[in-house]
N, C-alpha and C positions, 0 to 999 in steps of 0.2 A: 504493500501500500504506501503512496506517495505520503510520507510524512508533514509534508507542507499543505497540502491539499488544496492551496490558492488554485494552480495551474496544473491540469493535467499534462501529462507528456505526450499525450496521442489523444485528443478530446474527439477527433474525427470517429473513431472506432468505438465510442462509448454513448451507451444510452443516457436520457436526460429526464431527470423527474425535476418538475418545478412546482412550488408552493407559491402561487400567485393568485390574490394578494396573501400577503399574512396578515394573519386574521387577529382582532382583538387588541390592535394597539392604532396608534395615533400616526396617521398617514398611511401612505402608499409604498410598498417595496414586496420584492419576492424573493425566492430563494430557490438556487438552481443546484442539483446535485447528478454529476456525473458517475454512473456505474458502468461494471461490466457485466459480462452474460453471468458471471456467477454473483450478481448484488456486490460487489467489492467497490467502495467508495473511493473515486480517482480526484473528484473535484468538488469544492462547497464554495458557494459565493453567495451573500447577501447582497441583493442589488437595490438600489434608490433608483425608481424609473421617472421620477418627475423633475424637471428642471422649472427651477422658481424665478431666477433671474433677479432679485430683489437688489442685488450689489449693484446691479447696472442701471436699473430705472428710477433708483434712490437719486441717483447722479442728476443734477439740474433743479432737484427741489429746494425750496427754502428750509433753513435749517429748523426752523419752528415746526414745520410740518412731520418732523421724522419720526417723534414717540408715537403719533397716531397711525403713520402709515406703517411701521415696521411691524407693527403687532397684529398686523393682518397674516404675517407669517402662520401664524397660528391661532385656532381658534379655543386650544384648552390651555394653554400658557401665554395668552397674550400679554399679562401683566408683566411678565419677565422681559420681554423684548420693549415693552413701552419703558420700563425701569431704566434697562441698562443704556437704551439709546437717551433717556431723560439724563443720566448719569455722564454720559460722554459729551452731550451739548451743555450740561453745567459748567465744563470747562471752558468751552466754546464762548459762552458768554462771561467768563470771568468769575461765577461762583464757586470759590473755592471752599467755601463753608456754607452750608444751608442753615436757615434759622432752625432752632428746635423744633418748631410746629411742622417745617416742611419735611425734614429728617425723619420725625417720629409718623407722621401722616404716611410717607413714603414706604416705611419699614410696617405696617399695620397692613398697609394694601399688599406687600409683598409675601408676609406672613400668611394672610388669608388666602393669598395664590398657593403659596406652597400646602397649606392645609386640605384645600379643596380639589387640588390635583393630584397629590398622594391617597386621599380618599378615593377618588374616581378611579385611579389605576388598581388599588390593591381590592378593593371590593367588587368593582364592576367589572374591571378587564381579568383578573388574577384568582380571585378567591376560587372560581368555579375550578381551574387545574389542584390547587393546594387541598380543597374540600373532597373533592371528587376522584382524583386521580389524574395522572396525565393521560392515560388512555383509558379512560371511563367513557361510557355508553356517550356518544356525540350529542345526544339530544339533551344531558345534563350539564354541559358543559357552559353555561350561560348563567346570567344574575337571574334569570326569573326561577330557575331551579334551586339556586341559592334561597332564594326568597321563600320558596315551597319548603325547603329541607331544614332552612336553617334562618327562619323570621327575624330575628333579633339581631343577627349579624347584618343582615341585608338593611335592617330598617336603621342601624346604626351608621352604616354607610353612607347611605342616602342624606341623613340627618348633617351628618359631619361635612359631606359636599355641600349641602344646602347653606349651612352657616359659613363655610368658608366664601360661597360666592356673594352672601349678604356682606361682609367685609369688603368685599372688593367691591359691589354696590356701594355702597356708603362713602367709601373713599376714591374711588374712580369715576363715579356718575351714572354707571350701568355695570353690569356682571362681565360682558363680554365687550371687549373693546371701548374702553372708558379714556376720559381724558383728565384723569385728575394731576398726572404730573406734567410739567412745563419744564424747559430749560430755566434753571435758576432756583425751581422751588415746587410750590402746586399751586392748585387752582381754587382750592377749597379745603376748610379745615373743619373738623367734627364738631356738631351741636350735641347739647346736652341730652336731648331726645334721642338723637342716633348711638350716644356711646350708651345710654341705658338700655335701650334696645338691644345692644349686643352683650351687654352686661347679664341678661335674664339667662341668656342660653350657655355662656362660656365655661360655667363649673359643670354641666352635664358635658360640653364637648371635651373637657379634659379628661374626665370618666370614661367616655368613650372610647378616646385615646388611649388612654392606660388597657383599656378590656384590649384593644387591635394588638398592643404590644404583646400582652400574654398571650392571646390567641397563635400568633405568629411562632412565637417562642415555642409553645406547645408542639405546633407541627415540626418545628425543627427536632424537637426533642424525640420526636415519635419514630424520626427514621435519619439519623443523623448521618448514618453512610450515603443516602441519596443527596441528603440537602446541601453537605458539605463537600459533595465531589460533583456533582452534576455538572457538567460544563465547565469544570474549572480549568483555569489557565492563569499562573500568576503573571503580574506585569506592575507597572509603577502605577502610580496614582497621582492626583491632582486636582487641587481644590484652593478656596479662599479659605483663609483664618484669622479670625479677629485678633485685635493688639496683644492679647494676652494668650494667645492660641487657643482661644474657644472656636467653637462651632458659630459661624455667621453667614447668614443667606445673603445678607444686603451688602456689607463692604468687608474690605479686608486685605492681606496681602497674600500672595500667590506661594502657596508650600506644594512641592513634589515629594513623595517618597518613594522607594526603592520596593520590590516585593515584601521584604522583611520588614519595611517600616524606617528603615534608615532616611535620612534626609537627602535629597538630591540637590535642591535647592531650598530656600525659605526666605521668608521676609522681602519676596519681590514686588516692586511696585508695579502694579499690573499694567501702567502705562508702555512699560518696556516686554509687552509679551512676547513681542516679535523676537528681541532677543535671546528667547529662550525656547519657543516653541516654531517649530516649520509646520509645512503643510505639505503634502505629496499628494499628486494627480493619479488615478489609475484608469482606464481606458473602459474598464467594463462597470463602471459606479459614477452616478453625478453628484456622490459625495466624495470630500474630500477626505484624506487621511493625516490627521496631525501627528506630532511626535516632538518629544524634548531633543533639542537641537544637540547637546551634549553626550546624548546616546546613540544618534541618529536613527534613519528611517525606519530601519530592520528592529533595533532593539529599544527604540525611544517611544513605542507609543504606550499609551496609559488608561486607566479607567478614570471617568469623574461619576458625580451623582452620590447619592446617598452611602452607598458602600465607600467610597473614598472619602468622604466628607467626616463620616461619623469615625472612619480608622485614622485619618490626617489630623483629626484636631485634638489638643490636650484633654480637653475637657469640654462639657457642656454648659450653660450658664443656669439652666433651670433644674431645679432638684427632681422632677420625676424622670425626666430626660436622661439626667445624669446616671440617675440609679439603673436605668433600663439602661444605658451604654456601658457600663461597669458589668452587668450581668450578662450583656454581650461578650463582653470581652473574658471574662470568666468561661464561658461556653467555649470560645475559641482558644482559650490556653494561654491569653495574652499574646497573641500573634495575630496580624493580617489573617482575615478571610480572603477567598481570591474567588470563591463559589458564586455565580450570579444569582443564586437563588437566596443568598443571602442580602442582596439588595432589599428583599421584601421585608427583612427585619429590620434592617437600619432604616428603611423608608418610614417603618410605623415609628420609631423613633424620633425620626424628626417632625413627624406630623404631631406626635406628642408634644415635643419643644417647641414649635410653631403656634401649638394652643396654649401654653402657657405662657410664652411672649404675647400674645394677643391679650393675655389675661392683664398682663403688666402694663402693660401701653395703655388698655383703656382704664386703670387707674392714674392714669399721669395727666395731667392738668394742659400740659405742653399742646395737646391734642385739639384742644377749644380755642388757641392762640390765633391772631389776628395778623401776624409777621408773616406772609406766606413765600415772599420773593426775594433774592439778591441777585444783584449783578455786579460786574467788576471789569477789569480791562478785558477786551475782546480779544481772544485769541482764534487760530486759525484750524485747531486741531483739538479732539478728544477722543479720549477711548473709556468705555465703560463696561465694569465687568460686574457682574452679579452670578450668583448661584440662583439658576433654575430649579424646577424641580427634577429635571432630567441630568442636570451638571452644569460647570463652569460655561458661562455664555460670555462671550466677546463682542462688542459693538465698538468699532473705530471708524471716525469720521475726520473728513478734513473740510474745510468752508472757506469759499473766495471771499473776498471783499465786498462782493454784491450779496453775500450773505446765502448763496448756493451752494449746495453740496458739491463738491468736485470728487471724492474718493470715500468709497464706503467697504470695509471688510468686515463679515461677519463670520465668527467661530460660533457655531450653535451646539448646544450641549449633545446632540446625538452624535454629531460629527465629532467631538472627542472621544466618543465611544464607539467610532466605527469599526477599528481594528479589534478592539475587546469583542465586541458582537459577533464579529466573522470567526475569531478564535474560538468564540464559545459554541457557537454550531458547528464549526469543524469538529470540536473534540465530542460533542453527543454524535454527530455522523460516525465516527469513529466507534464510540462505546455501543451505540444501540440501532445503527442501521448498518454496518459492514459487513457482508456476507447475509444477509438476511432479506427475506422476502417484505417489499415496501407495504404497509399498511397505514390506513387514517392515523392510528393511535401513535405509529413510531413517527409519522411525518409531524404530530403535534408536539411531540417531545423538541423537534428544531423551533418548533413555533414557542414554547414554554423559555427555551434559553434567551430567545428575543425578547420576549415580553419582559422579562425578569429587568432589564436595562431600561424598561418603560419608555421606547422609543418615540419620537415624534419623526418617521421616516423622512417625511416632506418638510415637517416643521409648517406646515399649513393647512393640510386637510387632514381630516380623521373620519374614521365610521366606526360608530357603536353596534349598529343595528345587524341587519343581514349581509354578510360579507361571503357570497359563493366561492366557492375552492374547487378547480378542478385540476387533477395531477394524471398527468399522461406519461406513460413509459414509452419512449419511440425508440424504434430500430436505426440502426446506421443508416438502413436504406431510405428512412424516412417513413416506414409504416407504423403506425401505433398500435403496440404489442397488448396495451393493456391500460385503463382507465379508471380513476376513482374521483367519487363527487361528492361535495356535502354543501349544502344549502346555509 
């Protein structure tokens, strides 16, 4: 078997199996698998099949339009793009320090986004696999079946997401594609009535989040061999950390750690990300392949997102989430886990942390202030970096004297995880598909590995309803040997 599995030596002689589209994720992508006559795997690739072009059509637009425009990249995590762009353009308008009200309103918006996105992914998209099994009856692998068999779990998932969306609505103006952040600050503060509305539910939200952490821990402990080894490939990791090494979703310095947890670099001002990270292009995907420059493109790929953040940080500032982090590390034996399924556990720790931060912010009177915007000496360039639900997100802009954007570079979270996802699906293919007859349940193992990363495969479109899948095995001469379909 080709150990690399990225490129087969003689693809023209192999049969092709396609998972198109990958289901229960945000965005559209496919996986192609090349097999020989004995069903031995020779090539596995995760393809991104949409080209968005945002980096080009942003050029020529007035800079103040950008925070609203770029969030159209995604209907699931628009707040992340909205705030990353706003942070970059803060630098352009010379806003080196925001007012306390603006800073905390943005944080409240962002932590509401983290909470709702994590709840959506865990409960709606992934819980069917975790609760029923990867190769369970296809008709049960959906949120409707979860609601029927585990009504309390499904209800909590719905209410957690609903609360996060309410936080976004109150801070950004509406649940999706709001306008709350502007270059230099925000355009509204919280009212007392809005604060009180959120305070009514926040302690329930914290309780439900704690229950979710307990649930995923139990799932891991029931089958540690599966959850610790499924799709596991060791790698470096990248994230922001706060001034004291704490977990921080909104702001911080860049930290990269190796597979054992040792520092590759730390305390890096993210405005200089280009000095530390490079991007490689490959002909078979519209998504780039980032890497740490000092390690090179072959060995320098890394993970981002909840698994990287929880393992990279020194501590979590809120008590329940910090206790959960310590429990996680006790389970892992004090060393980093590289299992994709550990993303679910760390994701729920982050959801709990977001709930606790929202509670603390709602008791801060700065949210009720009237000092919303600052400006300073005009600059021509800005870089905004934020921890989106799926991982570290980079927005980089250059603006001319006429206030029009002249350059835009975006490295979205899923792009940072591109190589990690490809390595995970190859590892799963080696373990579960190699030499076996292809079945729908085995193909779902491939999708389970991808879902663990919570990818937004195009970072634009998403589908949560019916996603038909047809898998065809094609002979070398083009004849269809067999076909499997699911609705």
